[in-house]
PDB file with one MODEL, atoms N, CA, C and O in Angstrom:
MODEL        1
ATOM      1  N   MET A   1     -47.583  -0.188 -33.769  1.00  0.00           N
ATOM      2  CA  MET A   1     -46.174  -0.304 -33.406  1.00  0.00           C
ATOM      3  C   MET A   1     -45.728  -1.748 -33.596  1.00  0.00           C
ATOM      4  O   MET A   1     -46.133  -2.628 -32.837  1.00  0.00           O
ATOM      5  N   GLY A   2     -44.893  -1.998 -34.609  1.00  0.00           N
ATOM      6  CA  GLY A   2     -44.415  -3.360 -34.877  1.00  0.00           C
ATOM      7  C   GLY A   2     -43.429  -3.793 -33.810  1.00  0.00           C
ATOM      8  O   GLY A   2     -42.667  -2.983 -33.282  1.00  0.00           O
ATOM      9  N   GLU A   3     -43.451  -5.082 -33.499  1.00  0.00           N
ATOM     10  CA  GLU A   3     -42.452  -5.602 -32.547  1.00  0.00           C
ATOM     11  C   GLU A   3     -41.104  -5.673 -33.226  1.00  0.00           C
ATOM     12  O   GLU A   3     -41.005  -5.985 -34.413  1.00  0.00           O
ATOM     13  N   MET A   4     -40.067  -5.379 -32.461  1.00  0.00           N
ATOM     14  CA  MET A   4     -38.696  -5.489 -32.961  1.00  0.00           C
ATOM     15  C   MET A   4     -38.412  -6.959 -33.220  1.00  0.00           C
ATOM     16  O   MET A   4     -38.403  -7.763 -32.287  1.00  0.00           O
ATOM     17  N   GLN A   5     -38.181  -7.318 -34.473  1.00  0.00           N
ATOM     18  CA  GLN A   5     -37.909  -8.726 -34.823  1.00  0.00           C
ATOM     19  C   GLN A   5     -36.387  -8.960 -34.731  1.00  0.00           C
ATOM     20  O   GLN A   5     -35.612  -8.335 -35.455  1.00  0.00           O
ATOM     21  N   MET A   6     -35.992  -9.827 -33.873  1.00  0.00           N
ATOM     22  CA  MET A   6     -34.558 -10.127 -33.724  1.00  0.00           C
ATOM     23  C   MET A   6     -34.096 -10.950 -34.910  1.00  0.00           C
ATOM     24  O   MET A   6     -34.668 -11.996 -35.218  1.00  0.00           O
ATOM     25  N   SER A   7     -33.058 -10.469 -35.568  1.00  0.00           N
ATOM     26  CA  SER A   7     -32.488 -11.254 -36.658  1.00  0.00           C
ATOM     27  C   SER A   7     -31.853 -12.514 -36.129  1.00  0.00           C
ATOM     28  O   SER A   7     -31.228 -12.515 -35.069  1.00  0.00           O
ATOM     29  N   ARG A   8     -32.019 -13.580 -36.871  1.00  0.00           N
ATOM     30  CA  ARG A   8     -31.341 -14.846 -36.502  1.00  0.00           C
ATOM     31  C   ARG A   8     -30.421 -15.219 -37.641  1.00  0.00           C
ATOM     32  O   ARG A   8     -30.750 -15.030 -38.812  1.00  0.00           O
ATOM     33  N   TYR A   9     -29.259 -15.753 -37.285  1.00  0.00           N
ATOM     34  CA  TYR A   9     -28.260 -16.073 -38.292  1.00  0.00           C
ATOM     35  C   TYR A   9     -27.864 -17.556 -38.126  1.00  0.00           C
ATOM     36  O   TYR A   9     -27.811 -18.083 -37.014  1.00  0.00           O
ATOM     37  N   PRO A  10     -27.583 -18.217 -39.290  1.00  0.00           N
ATOM     38  CA  PRO A  10     -27.210 -19.620 -39.225  1.00  0.00           C
ATOM     39  C   PRO A  10     -25.788 -19.850 -38.772  1.00  0.00           C
ATOM     40  O   PRO A  10     -24.876 -19.099 -39.119  1.00  0.00           O
ATOM     41  N   VAL A  11     -25.614 -20.900 -37.993  1.00  0.00           N
ATOM     42  CA  VAL A  11     -24.278 -21.373 -37.643  1.00  0.00           C
ATOM     43  C   VAL A  11     -23.728 -22.125 -38.874  1.00  0.00           C
ATOM     44  O   VAL A  11     -24.480 -22.706 -39.656  1.00  0.00           O
ATOM     45  N   ALA A  12     -22.387 -22.089 -39.015  1.00  0.00           N
ATOM     46  CA  ALA A  12     -21.755 -22.745 -40.166  1.00  0.00           C
ATOM     47  C   ALA A  12     -22.202 -24.203 -40.282  1.00  0.00           C
ATOM     48  O   ALA A  12     -22.302 -24.908 -39.278  1.00  0.00           O
ATOM     49  N   PRO A  13     -22.471 -24.654 -41.523  1.00  0.00           N
ATOM     50  CA  PRO A  13     -22.915 -26.029 -41.714  1.00  0.00           C
ATOM     51  C   PRO A  13     -21.910 -27.035 -41.181  1.00  0.00           C
ATOM     52  O   PRO A  13     -20.700 -26.850 -41.304  1.00  0.00           O
ATOM     53  N   GLY A  14     -22.429 -28.101 -40.588  1.00  0.00           N
ATOM     54  CA  GLY A  14     -21.573 -29.176 -40.113  1.00  0.00           C
ATOM     55  C   GLY A  14     -20.842 -28.890 -38.818  1.00  0.00           C
ATOM     56  O   GLY A  14     -20.039 -29.696 -38.349  1.00  0.00           O
ATOM     57  N   CYS A  15     -21.137 -27.707 -38.233  1.00  0.00           N
ATOM     58  CA  CYS A  15     -20.440 -27.322 -37.003  1.00  0.00           C
ATOM     59  C   CYS A  15     -21.347 -27.481 -35.799  1.00  0.00           C
ATOM     60  O   CYS A  15     -22.518 -27.103 -35.841  1.00  0.00           O
ATOM     61  N   GLU A  16     -20.814 -28.032 -34.737  1.00  0.00           N
ATOM     62  CA  GLU A  16     -21.454 -27.961 -33.424  1.00  0.00           C
ATOM     63  C   GLU A  16     -20.682 -26.912 -32.684  1.00  0.00           C
ATOM     64  O   GLU A  16     -19.508 -27.107 -32.368  1.00  0.00           O
ATOM     65  N   LEU A  17     -21.322 -25.800 -32.401  1.00  0.00           N
ATOM     66  CA  LEU A  17     -20.609 -24.592 -31.951  1.00  0.00           C
ATOM     67  C   LEU A  17     -20.627 -24.451 -30.444  1.00  0.00           C
ATOM     68  O   LEU A  17     -21.685 -24.486 -29.816  1.00  0.00           O
ATOM     69  N   ASN A  18     -19.448 -24.291 -29.869  1.00  0.00           N
ATOM     70  CA  ASN A  18     -19.364 -24.067 -28.433  1.00  0.00           C
ATOM     71  C   ASN A  18     -19.917 -22.681 -28.078  1.00  0.00           C
ATOM     72  O   ASN A  18     -19.585 -21.680 -28.714  1.00  0.00           O
ATOM     73  N   VAL A  19     -20.749 -22.652 -27.071  1.00  0.00           N
ATOM     74  CA  VAL A  19     -21.263 -21.387 -26.528  1.00  0.00           C
ATOM     75  C   VAL A  19     -20.524 -21.132 -25.238  1.00  0.00           C
ATOM     76  O   VAL A  19     -20.450 -22.015 -24.384  1.00  0.00           O
ATOM     77  N   ARG A  20     -19.972 -19.936 -25.076  1.00  0.00           N
ATOM     78  CA  ARG A  20     -19.128 -19.644 -23.911  1.00  0.00           C
ATOM     79  C   ARG A  20     -19.753 -18.569 -23.019  1.00  0.00           C
ATOM     80  O   ARG A  20     -20.670 -17.854 -23.423  1.00  0.00           O
ATOM     81  N   SER A  21     -19.236 -18.480 -21.817  1.00  0.00           N
ATOM     82  CA  SER A  21     -19.803 -17.549 -20.834  1.00  0.00           C
ATOM     83  C   SER A  21     -19.275 -16.126 -21.029  1.00  0.00           C
ATOM     84  O   SER A  21     -19.720 -15.204 -20.347  1.00  0.00           O
ATOM     85  N   GLY A  22     -18.342 -15.946 -21.945  1.00  0.00           N
ATOM     86  CA  GLY A  22     -17.822 -14.617 -22.228  1.00  0.00           C
ATOM     87  C   GLY A  22     -17.208 -14.602 -23.627  1.00  0.00           C
ATOM     88  O   GLY A  22     -17.131 -15.631 -24.299  1.00  0.00           O
ATOM     89  N   PRO A  23     -16.770 -13.409 -24.052  1.00  0.00           N
ATOM     90  CA  PRO A  23     -16.312 -13.252 -25.454  1.00  0.00           C
ATOM     91  C   PRO A  23     -14.872 -13.707 -25.664  1.00  0.00           C
ATOM     92  O   PRO A  23     -14.001 -12.905 -25.998  1.00  0.00           O
ATOM     93  N   GLY A  24     -14.632 -14.998 -25.466  1.00  0.00           N
ATOM     94  CA  GLY A  24     -13.287 -15.488 -25.700  1.00  0.00           C
ATOM     95  C   GLY A  24     -13.171 -16.964 -25.438  1.00  0.00           C
ATOM     96  O   GLY A  24     -14.021 -17.562 -24.779  1.00  0.00           O
ATOM     97  N   THR A  25     -12.099 -17.556 -25.966  1.00  0.00           N
ATOM     98  CA  THR A  25     -11.920 -18.999 -25.839  1.00  0.00           C
ATOM     99  C   THR A  25     -11.462 -19.381 -24.433  1.00  0.00           C
ATOM    100  O   THR A  25     -11.433 -20.564 -24.091  1.00  0.00           O
ATOM    101  N   GLY A  26     -11.108 -18.396 -23.621  1.00  0.00           N
ATOM    102  CA  GLY A  26     -10.723 -18.680 -22.234  1.00  0.00           C
ATOM    103  C   GLY A  26     -11.906 -18.829 -21.294  1.00  0.00           C
ATOM    104  O   GLY A  26     -11.751 -19.236 -20.143  1.00  0.00           O
ATOM    105  N   TYR A  27     -13.096 -18.493 -21.796  1.00  0.00           N
ATOM    106  CA  TYR A  27     -14.299 -18.625 -20.928  1.00  0.00           C
ATOM    107  C   TYR A  27     -14.828 -20.044 -21.015  1.00  0.00           C
ATOM    108  O   TYR A  27     -14.567 -20.770 -21.974  1.00  0.00           O
ATOM    109  N   ALA A  28     -15.586 -20.421 -19.980  1.00  0.00           N
ATOM    110  CA  ALA A  28     -16.145 -21.761 -19.907  1.00  0.00           C
ATOM    111  C   ALA A  28     -17.152 -22.010 -21.005  1.00  0.00           C
ATOM    112  O   ALA A  28     -17.909 -21.122 -21.395  1.00  0.00           O
ATOM    113  N   VAL A  29     -17.145 -23.270 -21.507  1.00  0.00           N
ATOM    114  CA  VAL A  29     -18.208 -23.666 -22.442  1.00  0.00           C
ATOM    115  C   VAL A  29     -19.462 -23.971 -21.625  1.00  0.00           C
ATOM    116  O   VAL A  29     -19.451 -24.823 -20.737  1.00  0.00           O
ATOM    117  N   VAL A  30     -20.529 -23.265 -21.941  1.00  0.00           N
ATOM    118  CA  VAL A  30     -21.791 -23.439 -21.175  1.00  0.00           C
ATOM    119  C   VAL A  30     -22.869 -24.151 -21.971  1.00  0.00           C
ATOM    120  O   VAL A  30     -23.902 -24.531 -21.419  1.00  0.00           O
ATOM    121  N   ASP A  31     -22.636 -24.335 -23.270  1.00  0.00           N
ATOM    122  CA  ASP A  31     -23.633 -24.977 -24.112  1.00  0.00           C
ATOM    123  C   ASP A  31     -22.951 -25.344 -25.414  1.00  0.00           C
ATOM    124  O   ASP A  31     -21.901 -24.790 -25.742  1.00  0.00           O
ATOM    125  N   VAL A  32     -23.538 -26.277 -26.166  1.00  0.00           N
ATOM    126  CA  VAL A  32     -23.076 -26.590 -27.500  1.00  0.00           C
ATOM    127  C   VAL A  32     -24.262 -26.542 -28.428  1.00  0.00           C
ATOM    128  O   VAL A  32     -25.255 -27.231 -28.197  1.00  0.00           O
ATOM    129  N   LEU A  33     -24.182 -25.735 -29.483  1.00  0.00           N
ATOM    130  CA  LEU A  33     -25.305 -25.623 -30.425  1.00  0.00           C
ATOM    131  C   LEU A  33     -25.257 -26.809 -31.394  1.00  0.00           C
ATOM    132  O   LEU A  33     -24.180 -27.167 -31.872  1.00  0.00           O
ATOM    133  N   PRO A  34     -26.386 -27.408 -31.683  1.00  0.00           N
ATOM    134  CA  PRO A  34     -26.401 -28.506 -32.635  1.00  0.00           C
ATOM    135  C   PRO A  34     -26.168 -28.016 -34.067  1.00  0.00           C
ATOM    136  O   PRO A  34     -26.322 -26.829 -34.353  1.00  0.00           O
ATOM    137  N   GLN A  35     -25.801 -28.921 -34.953  1.00  0.00           N
ATOM    138  CA  GLN A  35     -25.669 -28.557 -36.357  1.00  0.00           C
ATOM    139  C   GLN A  35     -26.972 -27.976 -36.878  1.00  0.00           C
ATOM    140  O   GLN A  35     -28.051 -28.455 -36.529  1.00  0.00           O
ATOM    141  N   GLY A  36     -26.878 -26.955 -37.705  1.00  0.00           N
ATOM    142  CA  GLY A  36     -28.057 -26.359 -38.311  1.00  0.00           C
ATOM    143  C   GLY A  36     -28.763 -25.362 -37.430  1.00  0.00           C
ATOM    144  O   GLY A  36     -29.848 -24.893 -37.774  1.00  0.00           O
ATOM    145  N   ALA A  37     -28.160 -25.020 -36.279  1.00  0.00           N
ATOM    146  CA  ALA A  37     -28.791 -24.060 -35.378  1.00  0.00           C
ATOM    147  C   ALA A  37     -28.786 -22.644 -35.973  1.00  0.00           C
ATOM    148  O   ALA A  37     -27.923 -22.312 -36.785  1.00  0.00           O
ATOM    149  N   THR A  38     -29.726 -21.839 -35.576  1.00  0.00           N
ATOM    150  CA  THR A  38     -29.657 -20.398 -35.846  1.00  0.00           C
ATOM    151  C   THR A  38     -29.608 -19.668 -34.533  1.00  0.00           C
ATOM    152  O   THR A  38     -30.167 -20.124 -33.535  1.00  0.00           O
ATOM    153  N   VAL A  39     -28.947 -18.545 -34.531  1.00  0.00           N
ATOM    154  CA  VAL A  39     -28.767 -17.773 -33.278  1.00  0.00           C
ATOM    155  C   VAL A  39     -29.204 -16.340 -33.474  1.00  0.00           C
ATOM    156  O   VAL A  39     -29.005 -15.775 -34.550  1.00  0.00           O
ATOM    157  N   PRO A  40     -29.804 -15.732 -32.444  1.00  0.00           N
ATOM    158  CA  PRO A  40     -30.032 -14.309 -32.458  1.00  0.00           C
ATOM    159  C   PRO A  40     -28.703 -13.626 -32.085  1.00  0.00           C
ATOM    160  O   PRO A  40     -27.891 -14.186 -31.348  1.00  0.00           O
ATOM    161  N   VAL A  41     -28.504 -12.426 -32.601  1.00  0.00           N
ATOM    162  CA  VAL A  41     -27.315 -11.674 -32.193  1.00  0.00           C
ATOM    163  C   VAL A  41     -27.816 -10.380 -31.536  1.00  0.00           C
ATOM    164  O   VAL A  41     -28.223  -9.425 -32.197  1.00  0.00           O
ATOM    165  N   ASN A  42     -27.762 -10.407 -30.194  1.00  0.00           N
ATOM    166  CA  ASN A  42     -28.272  -9.261 -29.423  1.00  0.00           C
ATOM    167  C   ASN A  42     -27.301  -8.092 -29.492  1.00  0.00           C
ATOM    168  O   ASN A  42     -27.706  -6.939 -29.638  1.00  0.00           O
ATOM    169  N   CYS A  43     -26.009  -8.406 -29.385  1.00  0.00           N
ATOM    170  CA  CYS A  43     -24.987  -7.374 -29.466  1.00  0.00           C
ATOM    171  C   CYS A  43     -23.672  -8.077 -29.759  1.00  0.00           C
ATOM    172  O   CYS A  43     -23.583  -9.300 -29.649  1.00  0.00           O
ATOM    173  N   GLN A  44     -22.663  -7.323 -30.125  1.00  0.00           N
ATOM    174  CA  GLN A  44     -21.348  -7.904 -30.472  1.00  0.00           C
ATOM    175  C   GLN A  44     -20.272  -7.162 -29.753  1.00  0.00           C
ATOM    176  O   GLN A  44     -20.400  -5.976 -29.446  1.00  0.00           O
ATOM    177  N   THR A  45     -19.185  -7.889 -29.480  1.00  0.00           N
ATOM    178  CA  THR A  45     -18.082  -7.325 -28.720  1.00  0.00           C
ATOM    179  C   THR A  45     -16.769  -7.943 -29.173  1.00  0.00           C
ATOM    180  O   THR A  45     -16.753  -9.102 -29.586  1.00  0.00           O
ATOM    181  N   PRO A  46     -15.665  -7.201 -29.109  1.00  0.00           N
ATOM    182  CA  PRO A  46     -14.386  -7.820 -29.459  1.00  0.00           C
ATOM    183  C   PRO A  46     -13.907  -8.765 -28.362  1.00  0.00           C
ATOM    184  O   PRO A  46     -14.179  -8.546 -27.182  1.00  0.00           O
ATOM    185  N   GLY A  47     -13.200  -9.806 -28.754  1.00  0.00           N
ATOM    186  CA  GLY A  47     -12.671 -10.770 -27.813  1.00  0.00           C
ATOM    187  C   GLY A  47     -11.526 -11.518 -28.462  1.00  0.00           C
ATOM    188  O   GLY A  47     -10.781 -10.971 -29.275  1.00  0.00           O
ATOM    189  N   THR A  48     -11.399 -12.796 -28.082  1.00  0.00           N
ATOM    190  CA  THR A  48     -10.352 -13.629 -28.653  1.00  0.00           C
ATOM    191  C   THR A  48     -10.520 -13.742 -30.168  1.00  0.00           C
ATOM    192  O   THR A  48     -11.635 -13.927 -30.657  1.00  0.00           O
ATOM    193  N   THR A  49      -9.434 -13.632 -30.901  1.00  0.00           N
ATOM    194  CA  THR A  49      -9.456 -13.829 -32.348  1.00  0.00           C
ATOM    195  C   THR A  49      -9.555 -15.320 -32.659  1.00  0.00           C
ATOM    196  O   THR A  49      -8.765 -16.125 -32.166  1.00  0.00           O
ATOM    197  N   VAL A  50     -10.538 -15.672 -33.483  1.00  0.00           N
ATOM    198  CA  VAL A  50     -10.805 -17.061 -33.822  1.00  0.00           C
ATOM    199  C   VAL A  50     -10.839 -17.205 -35.339  1.00  0.00           C
ATOM    200  O   VAL A  50     -11.379 -16.347 -36.038  1.00  0.00           O
ATOM    201  N   SER A  51     -10.257 -18.303 -35.850  1.00  0.00           N
ATOM    202  CA  SER A  51     -10.390 -18.611 -37.286  1.00  0.00           C
ATOM    203  C   SER A  51     -11.463 -19.660 -37.463  1.00  0.00           C
ATOM    204  O   SER A  51     -11.436 -20.701 -36.806  1.00  0.00           O
ATOM    205  N   GLY A  52     -12.412 -19.388 -38.352  1.00  0.00           N
ATOM    206  CA  GLY A  52     -13.526 -20.307 -38.574  1.00  0.00           C
ATOM    207  C   GLY A  52     -13.895 -20.348 -40.021  1.00  0.00           C
ATOM    208  O   GLY A  52     -13.169 -19.831 -40.870  1.00  0.00           O
ATOM    209  N   PRO A  53     -15.046 -20.975 -40.323  1.00  0.00           N
ATOM    210  CA  PRO A  53     -15.478 -21.109 -41.722  1.00  0.00           C
ATOM    211  C   PRO A  53     -15.694 -19.776 -42.411  1.00  0.00           C
ATOM    212  O   PRO A  53     -15.614 -19.697 -43.637  1.00  0.00           O
ATOM    213  N   TYR A  54     -15.965 -18.729 -41.650  1.00  0.00           N
ATOM    214  CA  TYR A  54     -16.246 -17.433 -42.244  1.00  0.00           C
ATOM    215  C   TYR A  54     -15.096 -16.444 -42.023  1.00  0.00           C
ATOM    216  O   TYR A  54     -15.299 -15.234 -41.919  1.00  0.00           O
ATOM    217  N   GLY A  55     -13.893 -16.998 -41.956  1.00  0.00           N
ATOM    218  CA  GLY A  55     -12.733 -16.125 -41.837  1.00  0.00           C
ATOM    219  C   GLY A  55     -12.230 -16.008 -40.424  1.00  0.00           C
ATOM    220  O   GLY A  55     -12.661 -16.746 -39.538  1.00  0.00           O
ATOM    221  N   THR A  56     -11.334 -15.099 -40.214  1.00  0.00           N
ATOM    222  CA  THR A  56     -10.723 -14.872 -38.898  1.00  0.00           C
ATOM    223  C   THR A  56     -11.331 -13.595 -38.320  1.00  0.00           C
ATOM    224  O   THR A  56     -11.339 -12.552 -38.974  1.00  0.00           O
ATOM    225  N   SER A  57     -11.835 -13.684 -37.101  1.00  0.00           N
ATOM    226  CA  SER A  57     -12.546 -12.552 -36.525  1.00  0.00           C
ATOM    227  C   SER A  57     -12.308 -12.503 -35.014  1.00  0.00           C
ATOM    228  O   SER A  57     -12.175 -13.533 -34.352  1.00  0.00           O
ATOM    229  N   ASN A  58     -12.258 -11.287 -34.495  1.00  0.00           N
ATOM    230  CA  ASN A  58     -12.212 -11.117 -33.029  1.00  0.00           C
ATOM    231  C   ASN A  58     -13.564 -10.712 -32.498  1.00  0.00           C
ATOM    232  O   ASN A  58     -13.696 -10.347 -31.329  1.00  0.00           O
ATOM    233  N   ILE A  59     -14.585 -10.776 -33.360  1.00  0.00           N
ATOM    234  CA  ILE A  59     -15.948 -10.386 -32.932  1.00  0.00           C
ATOM    235  C   ILE A  59     -16.650 -11.596 -32.302  1.00  0.00           C
ATOM    236  O   ILE A  59     -16.639 -12.698 -32.850  1.00  0.00           O
ATOM    237  N   TRP A  60     -17.245 -11.361 -31.160  1.00  0.00           N
ATOM    238  CA  TRP A  60     -18.051 -12.379 -30.495  1.00  0.00           C
ATOM    239  C   TRP A  60     -19.503 -11.916 -30.421  1.00  0.00           C
ATOM    240  O   TRP A  60     -19.777 -10.750 -30.137  1.00  0.00           O
ATOM    241  N   ASP A  61     -20.426 -12.836 -30.677  1.00  0.00           N
ATOM    242  CA  ASP A  61     -21.844 -12.521 -30.707  1.00  0.00           C
ATOM    243  C   ASP A  61     -22.530 -12.919 -29.425  1.00  0.00           C
ATOM    244  O   ASP A  61     -22.432 -14.066 -28.990  1.00  0.00           O
ATOM    245  N   ASN A  62     -23.227 -11.970 -28.815  1.00  0.00           N
ATOM    246  CA  ASN A  62     -24.022 -12.282 -27.615  1.00  0.00           C
ATOM    247  C   ASN A  62     -25.354 -12.846 -28.093  1.00  0.00           C
ATOM    248  O   ASN A  62     -26.132 -12.155 -28.751  1.00  0.00           O
ATOM    249  N   ILE A  63     -25.613 -14.124 -27.751  1.00  0.00           N
ATOM    250  CA  ILE A  63     -26.849 -14.771 -28.210  1.00  0.00           C
ATOM    251  C   ILE A  63     -27.911 -14.838 -27.109  1.00  0.00           C
ATOM    252  O   ILE A  63     -28.912 -15.545 -27.229  1.00  0.00           O
ATOM    253  N   GLY A  64     -27.659 -14.072 -26.019  1.00  0.00           N
ATOM    254  CA  GLY A  64     -28.637 -13.988 -24.950  1.00  0.00           C
ATOM    255  C   GLY A  64     -28.174 -14.659 -23.661  1.00  0.00           C
ATOM    256  O   GLY A  64     -27.392 -15.609 -23.682  1.00  0.00           O
ATOM    257  N   ASN A  65     -28.663 -14.155 -22.565  1.00  0.00           N
ATOM    258  CA  ASN A  65     -28.360 -14.723 -21.254  1.00  0.00           C
ATOM    259  C   ASN A  65     -26.867 -14.790 -20.956  1.00  0.00           C
ATOM    260  O   ASN A  65     -26.395 -15.724 -20.308  1.00  0.00           O
ATOM    261  N   GLY A  66     -26.138 -13.802 -21.429  1.00  0.00           N
ATOM    262  CA  GLY A  66     -24.703 -13.767 -21.168  1.00  0.00           C
ATOM    263  C   GLY A  66     -23.948 -14.882 -21.850  1.00  0.00           C
ATOM    264  O   GLY A  66     -22.903 -15.315 -21.365  1.00  0.00           O
ATOM    265  N   ARG A  67     -24.462 -15.348 -22.960  1.00  0.00           N
ATOM    266  CA  ARG A  67     -23.821 -16.437 -23.704  1.00  0.00           C
ATOM    267  C   ARG A  67     -23.266 -15.888 -25.034  1.00  0.00           C
ATOM    268  O   ARG A  67     -23.905 -15.086 -25.714  1.00  0.00           O
ATOM    269  N   PHE A  68     -22.066 -16.348 -25.370  1.00  0.00           N
ATOM    270  CA  PHE A  68     -21.364 -15.831 -26.534  1.00  0.00           C
ATOM    271  C   PHE A  68     -20.893 -16.925 -27.469  1.00  0.00           C
ATOM    272  O   PHE A  68     -20.540 -18.020 -27.032  1.00  0.00           O
ATOM    273  N   VAL A  69     -20.890 -16.617 -28.786  1.00  0.00           N
ATOM    274  CA  VAL A  69     -20.288 -17.494 -29.764  1.00  0.00           C
ATOM    275  C   VAL A  69     -19.388 -16.681 -30.668  1.00  0.00           C
ATOM    276  O   VAL A  69     -19.624 -15.490 -30.872  1.00  0.00           O
ATOM    277  N   SER A  70     -18.358 -17.311 -31.212  1.00  0.00           N
ATOM    278  CA  SER A  70     -17.473 -16.614 -32.129  1.00  0.00           C
ATOM    279  C   SER A  70     -18.184 -16.295 -33.445  1.00  0.00           C
ATOM    280  O   SER A  70     -18.835 -17.150 -34.045  1.00  0.00           O
ATOM    281  N   ASP A  71     -18.039 -15.038 -33.876  1.00  0.00           N
ATOM    282  CA  ASP A  71     -18.655 -14.618 -35.136  1.00  0.00           C
ATOM    283  C   ASP A  71     -18.067 -15.342 -36.345  1.00  0.00           C
ATOM    284  O   ASP A  71     -18.689 -15.378 -37.407  1.00  0.00           O
ATOM    285  N   ALA A  72     -16.872 -15.921 -36.191  1.00  0.00           N
ATOM    286  CA  ALA A  72     -16.251 -16.650 -37.310  1.00  0.00           C
ATOM    287  C   ALA A  72     -17.042 -17.887 -37.682  1.00  0.00           C
ATOM    288  O   ALA A  72     -16.833 -18.461 -38.751  1.00  0.00           O
ATOM    289  N   TYR A  73     -17.957 -18.308 -36.803  1.00  0.00           N
ATOM    290  CA  TYR A  73     -18.781 -19.490 -37.070  1.00  0.00           C
ATOM    291  C   TYR A  73     -20.247 -19.133 -37.341  1.00  0.00           C
ATOM    292  O   TYR A  73     -21.092 -20.022 -37.447  1.00  0.00           O
ATOM    293  N   VAL A  74     -20.542 -17.867 -37.452  1.00  0.00           N
ATOM    294  CA  VAL A  74     -21.939 -17.452 -37.656  1.00  0.00           C
ATOM    295  C   VAL A  74     -22.005 -16.669 -38.979  1.00  0.00           C
ATOM    296  O   VAL A  74     -21.231 -15.741 -39.214  1.00  0.00           O
ATOM    297  N   LYS A  75     -22.948 -17.071 -39.824  1.00  0.00           N
ATOM    298  CA  LYS A  75     -23.064 -16.458 -41.160  1.00  0.00           C
ATOM    299  C   LYS A  75     -23.917 -15.194 -41.065  1.00  0.00           C
ATOM    300  O   LYS A  75     -25.129 -15.226 -41.279  1.00  0.00           O
ATOM    301  N   THR A  76     -23.266 -14.098 -40.744  1.00  0.00           N
ATOM    302  CA  THR A  76     -23.999 -12.809 -40.642  1.00  0.00           C
ATOM    303  C   THR A  76     -23.997 -12.090 -41.986  1.00  0.00           C
ATOM    304  O   THR A  76     -24.715 -11.105 -42.153  1.00  0.00           O
ATOM    305  N   GLY A  77     -23.204 -12.563 -42.949  1.00  0.00           N
ATOM    306  CA  GLY A  77     -23.098 -11.872 -44.228  1.00  0.00           C
ATOM    307  C   GLY A  77     -22.147 -10.722 -44.205  1.00  0.00           C
ATOM    308  O   GLY A  77     -22.072  -9.969 -45.176  1.00  0.00           O
ATOM    309  N   SER A  78     -21.399 -10.552 -43.107  1.00  0.00           N
ATOM    310  CA  SER A  78     -20.499  -9.414 -42.981  1.00  0.00           C
ATOM    311  C   SER A  78     -19.281  -9.832 -42.149  1.00  0.00           C
ATOM    312  O   SER A  78     -19.392 -10.666 -41.250  1.00  0.00           O
ATOM    313  N   ASP A  79     -18.135  -9.254 -42.452  1.00  0.00           N
ATOM    314  CA  ASP A  79     -16.957  -9.457 -41.638  1.00  0.00           C
ATOM    315  C   ASP A  79     -16.929  -8.488 -40.457  1.00  0.00           C
ATOM    316  O   ASP A  79     -16.113  -8.623 -39.545  1.00  0.00           O
ATOM    317  N   GLY A  80     -17.830  -7.514 -40.489  1.00  0.00           N
ATOM    318  CA  GLY A  80     -17.864  -6.476 -39.457  1.00  0.00           C
ATOM    319  C   GLY A  80     -19.030  -6.670 -38.537  1.00  0.00           C
ATOM    320  O   GLY A  80     -19.628  -7.743 -38.460  1.00  0.00           O
ATOM    321  N   TYR A  81     -19.339  -5.603 -37.840  1.00  0.00           N
ATOM    322  CA  TYR A  81     -20.427  -5.660 -36.854  1.00  0.00           C
ATOM    323  C   TYR A  81     -21.784  -5.545 -37.552  1.00  0.00           C
ATOM    324  O   TYR A  81     -21.981  -4.713 -38.438  1.00  0.00           O
ATOM    325  N   VAL A  82     -22.708  -6.401 -37.128  1.00  0.00           N
ATOM    326  CA  VAL A  82     -24.066  -6.356 -37.653  1.00  0.00           C
ATOM    327  C   VAL A  82     -25.066  -6.032 -36.553  1.00  0.00           C
ATOM    328  O   VAL A  82     -26.275  -6.005 -36.782  1.00  0.00           O
ATOM    329  N   ALA A  83     -24.545  -5.787 -35.361  1.00  0.00           N
ATOM    330  CA  ALA A  83     -25.427  -5.503 -34.195  1.00  0.00           C
ATOM    331  C   ALA A  83     -24.708  -4.461 -33.337  1.00  0.00           C
ATOM    332  O   ALA A  83     -23.513  -4.228 -33.520  1.00  0.00           O
ATOM    333  N   PRO A  84     -25.419  -3.840 -32.412  1.00  0.00           N
ATOM    334  CA  PRO A  84     -24.762  -2.858 -31.529  1.00  0.00           C
ATOM    335  C   PRO A  84     -23.669  -3.491 -30.714  1.00  0.00           C
ATOM    336  O   PRO A  84     -23.665  -4.701 -30.487  1.00  0.00           O
ATOM    337  N   ARG A  85     -22.722  -2.653 -30.265  1.00  0.00           N
ATOM    338  CA  ARG A  85     -21.682  -3.144 -29.353  1.00  0.00           C
ATOM    339  C   ARG A  85     -22.298  -3.476 -28.020  1.00  0.00           C
ATOM    340  O   ARG A  85     -23.169  -2.757 -27.531  1.00  0.00           O
ATOM    341  N   CYS A  86     -21.841  -4.582 -27.421  1.00  0.00           N
ATOM    342  CA  CYS A  86     -22.278  -4.930 -26.056  1.00  0.00           C
ATOM    343  C   CYS A  86     -21.711  -3.912 -25.095  1.00  0.00           C
ATOM    344  O   CYS A  86     -20.701  -3.265 -25.374  1.00  0.00           O
ATOM    345  N   GLY A  87     -22.376  -3.776 -23.953  1.00  0.00           N
ATOM    346  CA  GLY A  87     -21.763  -2.936 -22.948  1.00  0.00           C
ATOM    347  C   GLY A  87     -22.683  -1.823 -22.508  1.00  0.00           C
ATOM    348  O   GLY A  87     -22.313  -1.016 -21.656  1.00  0.00           O
TER     349      GLY A  87
ENDMDL
END
């Protein structure tokens, strides 16, 4: 039985990405990812619409421990969902 390998995706180059406590820009910033970081995407959920290097998206990525980043700053290779919906 192989272990489930969590996909990791790169944050947009040159960006220090705010990590928030919920899926939106109204939530508190709880961390800042350094340039060149990669993040796991546990699940995805709609939230505040954000414009970033990878377009405009209302998808937020749960990167674990109740922490979220805007999908517009994460190179998932897709404008849509690449992980199950949170919830």
